[in-house]
MDAnalysis code that builds the backbone (N, CA, C; Angstrom):
import MDAnalysis as mda
import numpy as np

u = mda.Universe.empty(414, n_residues=138, atom_resindex=np.repeat(np.arange(138), 3), trajectory=True)
u.add_TopologyAttr("name", ["N", "CA", "C"] * 138)
u.add_TopologyAttr("resid", np.arange(1, 139))
u.add_TopologyAttr("resname", ["MET", "PRO", "GLN", "PRO", "CYS", "ARG", "ALA", "GLY", "ALA", "CYS", "GLN", "ALA", "GLY", "ALA", "GLY", "ALA", "PRO", "ARG", "VAL", "TRP", "VAL", "VAL", "PHE", "ARG", "GLY", "GLU", "ALA", "GLU", "LEU", "TRP", "TRP", "LEU", "ARG", "LEU", "LEU", "LYS", "PRO", "GLY", "PHE", "ARG", "HIS", "CYS", "PHE", "ALA", "LEU", "LEU", "HIS", "ASP", "GLY", "ARG", "HIS", "TRP", "VAL", "ILE", "VAL", "ASP", "PRO", "LEU", "SER", "PRO", "PHE", "THR", "ASP", "VAL", "SER", "VAL", "LEU", "ASP", "LEU", "PRO", "ALA", "ALA", "PHE", "ASP", "LEU", "PRO", "GLY", "TRP", "TYR", "HIS", "GLY", "ILE", "GLY", "MET", "ALA", "VAL", "ALA", "PRO", "ALA", "PRO", "VAL", "ARG", "ARG", "GLY", "LEU", "THR", "ARG", "PRO", "ALA", "PRO", "TRP", "ALA", "PRO", "PHE", "THR", "CYS", "VAL", "GLU", "ALA", "VAL", "LYS", "ARG", "LEU", "LEU", "GLY", "LEU", "HIS", "ALA", "PRO", "GLY", "VAL", "LEU", "THR", "PRO", "TRP", "GLN", "LEU", "TYR", "ARG", "ARG", "LEU", "THR", "ARG", "PRO", "ALA", "ALA", "ALA", "SER"])
u.atoms.positions = np.array([
    [0.845, -1.181, 0.000],
    [0.000, 0.000, 0.000],
    [0.885, 1.237, 0.000],
    [0.568, 2.251, -0.797],
    [1.364, 3.469, -0.823],
    [1.431, 4.130, 0.545],
    [2.535, 4.795, 0.807],
    [2.751, 5.495, 2.060],
    [2.635, 6.996, 1.833],
    [2.331, 7.765, 2.889],
    [2.278, 9.218, 2.726],
    [3.628, 9.766, 2.287],
    [3.589, 10.853, 1.524],
    [4.826, 11.510, 1.105],
    [5.531, 12.072, 2.325],
    [6.841, 12.069, 2.277],
    [7.622, 12.599, 3.377],
    [7.957, 14.063, 3.121],
    [7.754, 14.893, 4.103],
    [8.110, 16.317, 4.059],
    [7.553, 17.004, 2.816],
    [6.363, 16.607, 2.394],
    [5.721, 17.271, 1.262],
    [6.370, 16.993, -0.077],
    [7.145, 15.913, -0.187],
    [7.885, 15.645, -1.418],
    [6.977, 15.450, -2.623],
    [5.736, 15.069, -2.432],
    [4.836, 14.852, -3.560],
    [3.899, 16.029, -3.780],
    [4.011, 17.071, -2.979],
    [3.132, 18.220, -3.119],
    [3.593, 19.112, -4.260],
    [2.651, 19.597, -5.035],
    [2.982, 20.529, -6.110],
    [3.594, 21.781, -5.508],
    [4.610, 22.304, -6.158],
    [5.250, 23.518, -5.692],
    [6.272, 23.288, -4.598],
    [6.514, 22.050, -4.205],
    [7.475, 21.762, -3.148],
    [8.875, 21.571, -3.716],
    [9.081, 21.851, -4.986],
    [10.384, 21.677, -5.599],
    [10.635, 20.263, -6.077],
    [9.712, 19.354, -5.823],
    [9.870, 17.965, -6.256],
    [9.324, 17.817, -7.673],
    [9.831, 16.856, -8.415],
    [9.271, 16.623, -9.747],
    [7.814, 16.201, -9.651],
    [7.067, 16.505, -10.672],
    [5.653, 16.150, -10.688],
    [5.382, 14.977, -11.616],
    [6.410, 14.456, -12.245],
    [6.273, 13.276, -13.095],
    [7.388, 12.307, -12.730],
    [7.032, 11.048, -12.650],
    [7.994, 9.978, -12.422],
    [7.770, 8.939, -13.506],
    [8.843, 8.275, -13.918],
    [8.738, 7.185, -14.880],
    [9.053, 5.893, -14.134],
    [8.178, 4.913, -14.301],
    [8.321, 3.616, -13.640],
    [8.746, 2.602, -14.695],
    [9.713, 1.772, -14.336],
    [10.248, 0.756, -15.243],
    [9.985, -0.609, -14.633],
    [9.507, -1.524, -15.458],
    [9.237, -2.867, -14.946],
    [9.800, -3.917, -15.894],
    [9.887, -5.138, -15.382],
    [10.545, -6.190, -16.136],
    [9.640, -7.231, -16.746],
    [8.336, -7.195, -16.439],
    [7.447, -8.192, -17.033],
    [7.412, -8.013, -18.543],
    [7.290, -9.135, -19.237],
    [7.279, -9.086, -20.699],
    [6.164, -9.981, -21.220],
    [5.022, -9.384, -21.532],
    [3.921, -10.165, -22.095],
    [4.207, -10.547, -23.547],
    [4.906, -9.683, -24.259],
    [5.262, -9.957, -25.649],
    [6.626, -10.635, -25.683],
    [6.749, -11.698, -26.464],
    [7.983, -12.484, -26.456],
    [9.207, -11.652, -26.809],
    [9.071, -10.721, -27.736],
    [10.236, -9.962, -28.180],
    [10.719, -8.953, -27.141],
    [9.892, -8.628, -26.152],
    [10.351, -7.743, -25.079],
    [11.390, -8.432, -24.196],
    [11.430, -9.752, -24.249],
    [12.418, -10.486, -23.454],
    [13.842, -10.245, -23.950],
    [13.978, -9.648, -25.128],
    [15.298, -9.289, -25.644],
    [15.865, -8.063, -24.930],
    [15.001, -7.299, -24.272],
    [15.437, -6.087, -23.577],
    [16.021, -6.427, -22.212],
    [16.711, -5.469, -21.633],
    [17.372, -5.654, -20.339],
    [16.351, -6.049, -19.268],
    [16.625, -7.113, -18.511],
    [15.714, -7.501, -17.427],
    [15.491, -6.338, -16.454],
    [14.243, -6.165, -16.058],
    [13.880, -5.064, -15.175],
    [13.543, -3.785, -15.917],
    [13.839, -3.751, -17.208],
    [13.632, -2.546, -18.019],
    [13.025, -2.930, -19.367],
    [11.878, -3.605, -19.309],
    [11.224, -4.055, -20.538],
    [9.979, -3.245, -20.873],
    [9.550, -2.409, -19.947],
    [8.375, -1.561, -20.168],
    [8.495, -0.345, -19.262],
    [7.894, 0.756, -19.667],
    [7.870, 1.936, -18.810],
    [6.513, 2.618, -18.921],
    [6.162, 3.339, -17.863],
    [4.941, 4.138, -17.846],
    [5.173, 5.329, -16.932],
    [4.260, 6.288, -16.974],
    [4.455, 7.538, -16.242],
    [3.423, 7.711, -15.137],
    [3.887, 8.319, -14.041],
    [3.021, 8.749, -12.946],
    [3.012, 10.267, -12.960],
    [1.840, 10.855, -12.942],
    [1.720, 12.310, -12.890],
    [1.004, 12.690, -11.607],
    [1.463, 13.781, -10.994],
    [0.841, 14.255, -9.767],
    [0.653, 15.758, -9.882],
    [-0.586, 16.221, -9.741],
    [-0.868, 17.654, -9.870],
    [-1.055, 18.335, -8.520],
    [-0.715, 17.641, -7.454],
    [-0.900, 18.186, -6.117],
    [-2.152, 17.659, -5.445],
    [-3.089, 17.159, -6.240],
    [-4.327, 16.603, -5.691],
    [-4.628, 15.204, -6.208],
    [-4.215, 14.908, -7.434],
    [-4.567, 13.637, -8.066],
    [-3.324, 12.925, -8.584],
    [-3.378, 11.604, -8.537],
    [-2.373, 10.763, -9.173],
    [-2.970, 10.223, -10.467],
    [-2.215, 10.324, -11.550],
    [-2.647, 9.817, -12.854],
    [-1.551, 8.896, -13.376],
    [-1.956, 7.741, -13.880],
    [-1.018, 6.815, -14.517],
    [-1.286, 6.840, -16.016],
    [-0.226, 7.021, -16.801],
    [-0.301, 6.922, -18.259],
    [0.569, 5.726, -18.637],
    [-0.093, 4.660, -19.062],
    [0.588, 3.397, -19.344],
    [0.412, 3.041, -20.818],
    [1.421, 3.348, -21.650],
    [1.321, 3.048, -23.082],
    [1.579, 1.565, -23.343],
    [0.520, 0.838, -23.577],
    [0.598, -0.594, -23.843],
    [0.596, -0.833, -25.348],
    [0.864, -2.046, -25.751],
    [0.920, -2.352, -27.177],
    [-0.425, -2.144, -27.882],
    [-1.546, -2.649, -27.341],
    [-2.810, -2.470, -28.064],
    [-3.509, -1.136, -27.808],
    [-3.191, -0.455, -26.700],
    [-3.846, 0.806, -26.354],
    [-3.040, 1.497, -25.261],
    [-3.359, 2.761, -25.004],
    [-2.749, 3.496, -23.895],
    [-3.777, 3.607, -22.789],
    [-3.417, 3.124, -21.616],
    [-4.309, 3.156, -20.462],
    [-4.009, 4.403, -19.639],
    [-5.024, 5.219, -19.407],
    [-4.897, 6.407, -18.567],
    [-5.848, 6.227, -17.399],
    [-5.299, 6.265, -16.174],
    [-6.106, 6.034, -14.975],
    [-5.886, 7.149, -13.971],
    [-6.973, 7.689, -13.441],
    [-6.909, 8.612, -12.312],
    [-7.173, 7.761, -11.078],
    [-6.199, 7.742, -10.164],
    [-6.292, 6.849, -9.013],
    [-7.045, 7.498, -7.862],
    [-7.813, 6.687, -7.168],
    [-8.555, 7.138, -5.998],
    [-7.670, 6.949, -4.765],
    [-6.642, 7.795, -4.670],
    [-5.693, 7.750, -3.564],
    [-5.589, 9.135, -2.949],
    [-5.314, 9.202, -1.663],
    [-5.041, 10.521, -1.087],
    [-3.840, 11.156, -1.788],
    [-3.886, 12.451, -1.976],
    [-2.817, 13.155, -2.686],
    [-1.467, 12.970, -2.011],
    [-1.458, 12.747, -0.707],
    [-0.197, 12.634, 0.028],
    [0.452, 11.258, -0.088],
    [-0.194, 10.298, -0.731],
    [0.434, 8.981, -0.877],
    [1.684, 9.093, -1.731],
    [2.696, 8.346, -1.346],
    [3.959, 8.306, -2.080],
    [3.882, 7.176, -3.103],
    [3.194, 7.428, -4.195],
    [3.014, 6.399, -5.215],
    [4.337, 5.975, -5.849],
    [5.246, 6.904, -6.171],
    [6.550, 6.452, -6.683],
    [7.274, 5.547, -5.686],
    [7.198, 5.881, -4.406],
    [7.826, 5.048, -3.375],
    [7.189, 3.678, -3.275],
    [5.881, 3.617, -3.488],
    [5.194, 2.334, -3.451],
    [5.684, 1.435, -4.581],
    [5.768, 1.992, -5.804],
    [6.277, 1.199, -6.926],
    [7.719, 0.764, -6.680],
    [8.520, 1.661, -6.139],
    [9.902, 1.300, -5.812],
    [9.922, 0.172, -4.776],
    [9.019, 0.248, -3.810],
    [8.951, -0.760, -2.758],
    [8.572, -2.145, -3.248],
    [7.888, -2.238, -4.378],
    [7.546, -3.560, -4.916],
    [8.551, -4.007, -5.979],
    [9.693, -3.320, -6.027],
    [10.797, -3.787, -6.851],
    [10.953, -3.160, -8.218],
    [10.210, -2.112, -8.506],
    [10.353, -1.466, -9.808],
    [11.294, -0.270, -9.688],
    [12.018, 0.002, -10.755],
    [12.863, 1.193, -10.792],
    [11.971, 2.396, -11.081],
    [12.225, 3.497, -10.382],
    [11.431, 4.714, -10.540],
    [12.390, 5.889, -10.668],
    [12.152, 6.744, -11.658],
    [13.013, 7.911, -11.856],
    [12.160, 9.171, -11.966],
    [12.510, 10.216, -11.201],
    [11.824, 11.490, -11.401],
    [12.180, 12.034, -12.775],
    [11.257, 12.768, -13.369],
    [11.480, 13.234, -14.736],
    [11.046, 14.686, -14.886],
    [11.922, 15.517, -15.432],
    [11.513, 16.898, -15.703],
    [10.547, 16.939, -16.885],
    [9.652, 17.903, -16.856],
    [8.694, 18.080, -17.944],
    [9.044, 19.369, -18.674],
    [9.184, 19.271, -19.980],
    [9.493, 20.445, -20.802],
    [8.248, 20.832, -21.587],
    [7.868, 22.082, -21.478],
    [6.742, 22.611, -22.244],
    [7.232, 23.836, -23.009],
    [6.437, 24.313, -23.926],
    [6.820, 25.478, -24.704],
    [7.740, 25.151, -25.866],
    [7.865, 23.875, -26.200],
    [8.691, 23.489, -27.338],
    [7.982, 23.889, -28.628],
    [8.739, 24.288, -29.628],
    [8.120, 24.676, -30.896],
    [8.451, 23.710, -32.025],
    [9.572, 23.008, -31.918],
    [9.927, 22.041, -32.961],
    [9.263, 20.707, -32.673],
    [8.821, 20.013, -33.714],
    [8.229, 18.694, -33.484],
    [9.280, 17.709, -32.971],
    [8.812, 16.722, -32.247],
    [9.709, 15.668, -31.781],
    [10.219, 14.885, -32.981],
    [11.427, 14.346, -32.886],
    [11.947, 13.532, -33.990],
    [11.059, 12.312, -34.229],
    [11.000, 11.879, -35.476],
    [10.214, 10.702, -35.811],
    [10.806, 9.485, -35.120],
    [9.927, 8.613, -34.631],
    [10.360, 7.357, -34.018],
    [9.171, 6.407, -33.981],
    [9.429, 5.100, -33.966],
    [8.330, 4.138, -33.802],
    [7.606, 4.402, -32.480],
    [6.299, 4.169, -32.464],
    [5.520, 4.421, -31.252],
    [5.663, 3.241, -30.301],
    [6.445, 3.438, -29.265],
    [6.676, 2.440, -28.223],
    [6.343, 3.083, -26.886],
    [6.435, 2.310, -25.820],
    [6.216, 2.888, -24.497],
    [7.227, 3.996, -24.223],
    [8.462, 3.798, -24.657],
    [9.502, 4.807, -24.447],
    [9.157, 6.085, -25.206],
    [8.748, 5.954, -26.452],
    [8.421, 7.145, -27.240],
    [7.219, 7.873, -26.653],
    [6.222, 7.140, -26.189],
    [5.046, 7.770, -25.584],
    [5.437, 8.559, -24.334],
    [6.293, 7.986, -23.499],
    [6.730, 8.680, -22.282],
    [7.594, 9.886, -22.644],
    [8.476, 9.738, -23.629],
    [9.293, 10.880, -24.062],
    [8.410, 12.028, -24.537],
    [7.355, 11.734, -25.290],
    [6.445, 12.785, -25.764],
    [5.727, 13.447, -24.593],
    [5.335, 12.659, -23.608],
    [4.680, 13.204, -22.419],
    [5.608, 14.173, -21.688],
    [6.886, 13.833, -21.638],
    [7.870, 14.659, -20.939],
    [8.354, 15.843, -21.773],
    [8.165, 15.773, -23.091],
    [8.756, 16.782, -23.964],
    [10.235, 16.532, -24.171],
    [10.635, 15.283, -24.103],
    [12.038, 14.900, -24.247],
    [12.317, 14.531, -25.697],
    [13.125, 15.336, -26.366],
    [13.525, 15.060, -27.746],
    [14.903, 14.416, -27.702],
    [14.927, 13.114, -27.669],
    [16.177, 12.357, -27.561],
    [16.105, 11.183, -28.527],
    [16.479, 11.400, -29.802],
    [16.316, 10.342, -30.799],
    [17.131, 9.085, -30.514],
    [18.190, 9.178, -29.742],
    [19.005, 8.006, -29.433],
    [18.474, 7.174, -28.280],
    [17.418, 7.625, -27.634],
    [16.823, 6.890, -26.515],
    [15.674, 6.062, -27.068],
    [15.898, 4.739, -27.155],
    [14.922, 3.851, -27.781],
    [14.367, 2.787, -26.845],
    [15.112, 2.422, -25.811],
    [14.691, 1.341, -24.918],
    [14.406, 1.893, -23.522],
    [13.646, 1.161, -22.716],
    [13.424, 1.618, -21.341],
    [14.729, 1.820, -20.567],
    [15.713, 0.946, -20.763],
    [16.989, 1.105, -20.070],
    [17.675, 2.412, -20.474],
    [17.663, 2.739, -21.757],
    [18.263, 3.994, -22.213],
    [17.530, 5.199, -21.627],
    [16.208, 5.118, -21.530],
    [15.444, 6.213, -20.932],
    [15.788, 6.352, -19.451],
    [15.881, 5.238, -18.751],
    [16.253, 5.275, -17.331],
    [17.622, 5.925, -17.153],
    [18.580, 5.516, -17.975],
    [19.930, 6.097, -17.892],
    [19.897, 7.596, -18.179],
    [19.103, 7.997, -19.151],
    [18.998, 9.418, -19.495],
    [18.403, 10.221, -18.338],
    [17.376, 9.676, -17.696],
    [16.709, 10.396, -16.610],
    [17.516, 10.416, -15.322],
    [18.389, 9.442, -15.127],
    [19.119, 9.354, -13.863],
    [20.543, 9.882, -13.944],
    [20.976, 10.285, -15.116],
    [22.325, 10.851, -15.193],
    [22.312, 12.242, -14.551],
    [23.434, 12.676, -14.005],
    [23.471, 13.964, -13.291],
    [23.001, 15.153, -14.125],
    [23.278, 15.187, -15.418],
    [22.880, 16.324, -16.252],
    [21.371, 16.399, -16.432],
    [20.639, 15.294, -16.203],
    [19.185, 15.287, -16.396],
    [18.480, 16.140, -15.356],
    [19.120, 16.369, -14.224],
    [18.488, 17.149, -13.164],
    [18.452, 18.630, -13.492],
    [19.273, 19.068, -14.416],
    [19.290, 20.503, -14.728],
    [18.428, 20.836, -15.915],
])
């Protein structure tokens, strides 16, 4: 069960990121097993200060869910607690150039949500590395 956020870390305006990317290792499609274990799929958690929203780009459709959880729940911490990798992600808005062309995958869907134009980032592992490198925080 999710735990309350510590010291307002999930509150909007508290200086914390408002989007997190969750990486998991399950592979329903056989060809996803070619990807790095633990990094075969990714989806996004959004928090607006009151609501948690999950955007999960699946192969047949994109699932968008507004969760019935108290705003103070630490949803990223809950996913981390069940063994998934979680990375905070900056959101870029105000872009004027279109994103580079790429096949529509879970990674591409999350990159578009974030406003991340990174044509060399194709797999969940590459996205995780991009989001967790020191330069990603700036």
